N, C-alpha and C positions, 0 to 999 in steps of 0.2 A: 765730710762730704756736704756740698752745698747745692742748692737748686738754681737753675737758670730761670730768668723771667720769661714769661710767655703767656699764651692763651690756653684755655682749657683744651686738652688733647681730645681727639676724636677716636672712636673705636674702643675695643675691649682691651683688657690687660692692664688697666690702671686702677689704683686705689687712691682715695682722697682723704685729706686731713685738713682741719682748720690750720691756718697759718698763725701760730701763736706770737703775739707781739711781746716777746720777752727777751731773755738773754740765753743764747746757746751755751750748753755746758756738757762736758763729758764727766762721768763719775767712775772713778777707778776704785774697785773694791778688791782688797787684798788681805786675806786672813783676818777679817774683822775690822780692818782700817778703811778709811774713806779719804780720797782726794778728789776734790771738785776742780775741774780745769776749764777755763774760759776758752773761747775760740782763738784767742791770741796766745794760748798756752801758758797763761798765768794761773798760779794756784790761788783759788778764791774760796777755799774750804771754810775759812773763818767767817766769811760773810753770810753763810747760810746754816746757822745752827739747827734749823728744823730737820736737816738731812743727816744729823749725827746717827740716827737709828737705822739708816738705810742698809748698812751691812747686815743687821739682824733680820731685816725683812727680805733678804735675798738668800735662799738656801744654796749657796755656792761658796767655794773657797776663794775663787777669783772671778771677777766679771767686769765688763766695761759696758756702761750704758751711755746712750746718746739721747739728749732731750733738751727741753727748754724750761728755764726758770721763769715763772709767770706770777705776777701780782695782778689783782683785779680791782676795778673801780667799784663804786657803790651799786652799780647796776649789774655787777658780775662779769663785766667785759674785761679782757686782758688790757692792762694799761702800762705801757713802757714808762710813762711819766711817774707813776707810783713806784715802779720797780727801781728807778734811779735813786730813790731814797735809801735803798738797801745795798746798792752797789758800792764797791771800793771801800767798804768798812773792814778794817783789819783788827780792831780791838774787840775781843770776845764779849766783854760786858756791853759795849755799845751795840754790837751786832744783836745780842739778845734783846736789848731794849727796843731796837728798831723792828725786830721780828715780831714783837708784841703789837707794835703800831701798824705795821704793814706785813701781814703774813704772805707767804708765797707757797706755791706748789710746784714740784718738779714733774713736768709732763714728759714722760719717757716715750720715745717712738722707735728706738732701735737698740739692738743687742749685738755688740761687735766681737766680744771675746767671752768665753765661758770655760772656767776650770782648765785653762791652758790651751784651749782650742780657739783658733782664729776663725771667726764666722763670717768675715767680710766677703768671702767668695761665694757664700750661699745666696740663694734668691731671697728677696725681701720677704716673701710669703713665709719662708722657712724661719728666717730670723724673727719675724713677728710671732709666729707660733711658739717658738721657744721662749720669747720674752713673756708672753701671756701665761705660759706655764710656770715661769720663774718668779715673776714679781707679784707680790701681794699688795694691792692698792691700799693706801691710807690717806688721811687728809693732807699729808705732806708730799706724797708722790703717787702718781697714777699713770695709766696709759693715755696716749693720745688716741681718741676714738677714730676709727676708720669708716669710710662710707663708700658705697658703690656708685652713687649718682653724683657726679661732680657738678653738674649744672644746678641741681637742687641745693647742694651744699653752698655753692657760691651765692645763690639767691638768698639763702638763709643768712650767710655771712654779711651780705649787703644790707639786709633788713635789720640785722642786729648790731650793725656798726662795727664789725670785726675787720681785721686787716686784710684777710683774703683766704686763699685755699692753696694747699700744696698737693700736686698730683704726682704719684710715684708709680713707676712700672712695677708690677707685681713680681716680675722675674729679675729685677735689677739687683746687681751685686753692689756692695758698699765700696765706694772709691775714695779712700782717705785723701783729703786735701784737694779733691777735684770739684769743679763746678760742672755737674753732669746734666745732660739733657734728659736722662731717665728720671730726674726729679725736676719738677716744673712748678714755680711759684706764680700764682695768679692773684694779683692784688686788687682789692676793692679800692676804687678811687672815688672820692666824693667831690662834688663841684660846689663852688661858692663864688658869688659876685663880690668884688672888692673895689674899693675906691683907691686910686693912686694918689699918694700924697708926696711923692718924691722919687728920686732915683740916685743910684750911686754908680760911679764909673767902673767899667770892667777892666780886665787885664789882657795883656797880649794883643791880639787882633781887635779886641773890643776896648782898648785903652782910649779914653776920651769919649766913648760912646756909652750908651746905657748898658750896664752890666747886670743890674738887678733893679726891680721896681720895689719901692717901699709902699706897702698897702695897708689899708685899715677898713673899719666899718663903723657905722653910727649906732648909738645906743637905741635909737627909736626912729621910725620912718617919718617922713613928712618934713618936720623942721630940722631933722638931722640929729641935733645934739652933738656932743663931742665926737671927734673922730679918733677911734681907738686904734693904736698900732697893732697889726696882726702878723708882721713879719716881712721877710724879704723874698721876692720871687725872682729867681735867676736862671731858670731853665724854660725851654719850650719856645724860644725865639728863633726865627730865621732872620737873615740879613734884611730882607724886605720888611719884616715886622718891626725890626729895630729902627729902620729908617722911618717907617710910618709913625711909630710911637714918638720918636724924636721930633718929628714935624708937629705932632699934636701937643707935645709937652712944651715946646718952645714958648708959645704965647701965654702959657700958664705959669711960667717961672716966677717965683716970688722969694723974698728974703725971709719970710716968716714960716716957721714950721707949723703945718696944719694939725699935727697930732697933739692930743691932750689926754694923758701926760706925754712928755717927750719920749721918743724911742730910747732904748738902752744906750748907754754911753758908747758901746762898741760901734753902733751905727753912726753916731754923731762924729766919731773920730775919722770916719771915712769921707768926710766933707760932702754930705749929700746935697743935691740940688733939690730944693723944695718946690712943690707945685701947688697951685690952688686946687682943692679937692673936687675936680669936676669930671675927670676921666673915670670910667667904670670898665673893669676887665673881669673876665671869668677865669678862675684858676681851678685846677684839680689838686687835691691834697690827700694825705693819709688820714690825719686826725687833728683835733685841737689838743695842744699840750696843756699841762697844768697851769702854765703861766700865760694862757690865752694866746698862743702863737700857732700858726699853721705849720704842720709838720710835712716836710717834703713837698712844698707847693710847686706847681709848674704852670706856666702861662698857657691858656687855651684860646683866648681871643678877646677882642673888644666887645663891649655891650653898649649899644647906642639906644637901646629901647627902655632904659630905666634911669631916672634921675639919680645922681650920686647921693642926694639927701635921703633917698629911700632905701639905700643899701644898709641892711642890718645883718647881724650874724645869724646864720641858720641854726636851728635847734641841734 
C-alpha cells in the first residue's frame, strides 16, 4: 500500500508519522525463517544481515511486517544517499562489512498477517495495537512513532531537515498494491537559488527546446569563485516559462562550459548548450545527495534581485 501526495488533512481521525527517507521492505517471518522483500518484489534478505534475529524477536509462528529500512547521517537524519551504500549487495561477507560501516534500522509501521490470520481488513488502529504488542524494539528494528498533531510534526520535520510526514486515516484498512487516499504523504520542500550554466534539449513536444536547466552555485559570494555543478532541473515549467527562459538564454550562449569541474559525462553526452552564468533561478528540492547534487529539483521562478556571483549553497 502506498500513499498519495497531498497537503495535510483537516479534521479528526488521522494519525501522523515521519516520512522515512529509506527503502520500503516487507518482512516475511515463517517458523523462524526470514525473507525481506523490496517494493518491486525482489528478495533482498542477504543485503540486511542486521535483521537475521528478527524472527526471534517476534513471538509468532508466522507474521508479515511492513516498514522502511533506514540509514542515518552524522546528524541522525535519515539519508537515502547513505542507504544506497547498502543496497543491491548479495554477497554475505560484503553485506556484513558494509553493515559495520553503515548500520541500518528497520522502522516498522504495519502488521499485515499474524499466525495465519489476514489483518489487512482491520482498521489501522487495530493493526498498530497488535504490532506494538508483538514487536520488541532493538537497535536494529523499532516502531515508527505516531503523532496526533500533524502540523506540529511537519514543522518539526521542516526544522530538522527531514523528508516530510505521512498522514493515515486511523480507521483505514490496508490495500495491497494500491495508492490510497487514506494514506497521504506531505513532503518538506526546501528552496535554493541556483545559477543557470546551460540547458539540454527536451523530448517529444519539447524537442529542440529547453528540456532541463543545468544549474550550479559558487563556493563563495562576491567574487563568485568556481561554479559547481548541482544537477539538472527538468520540471516546473509552463510553455510560457520555457519561451521566456529561451529568450533570456539566447544572448548568453557560449561555447565554453562554465562549470568547474565539468559536469558528469552523462550530461556532456546530451550535447548541452552552455550559457554565461548570469541567470539566477529558484528551485525547490528534497535534499542534497552525497555527491553534492540536488535531489528531485523543480523550477519555481526567476530571481532578478540577486547577482549570480552571490549565489552560494545554503547550509
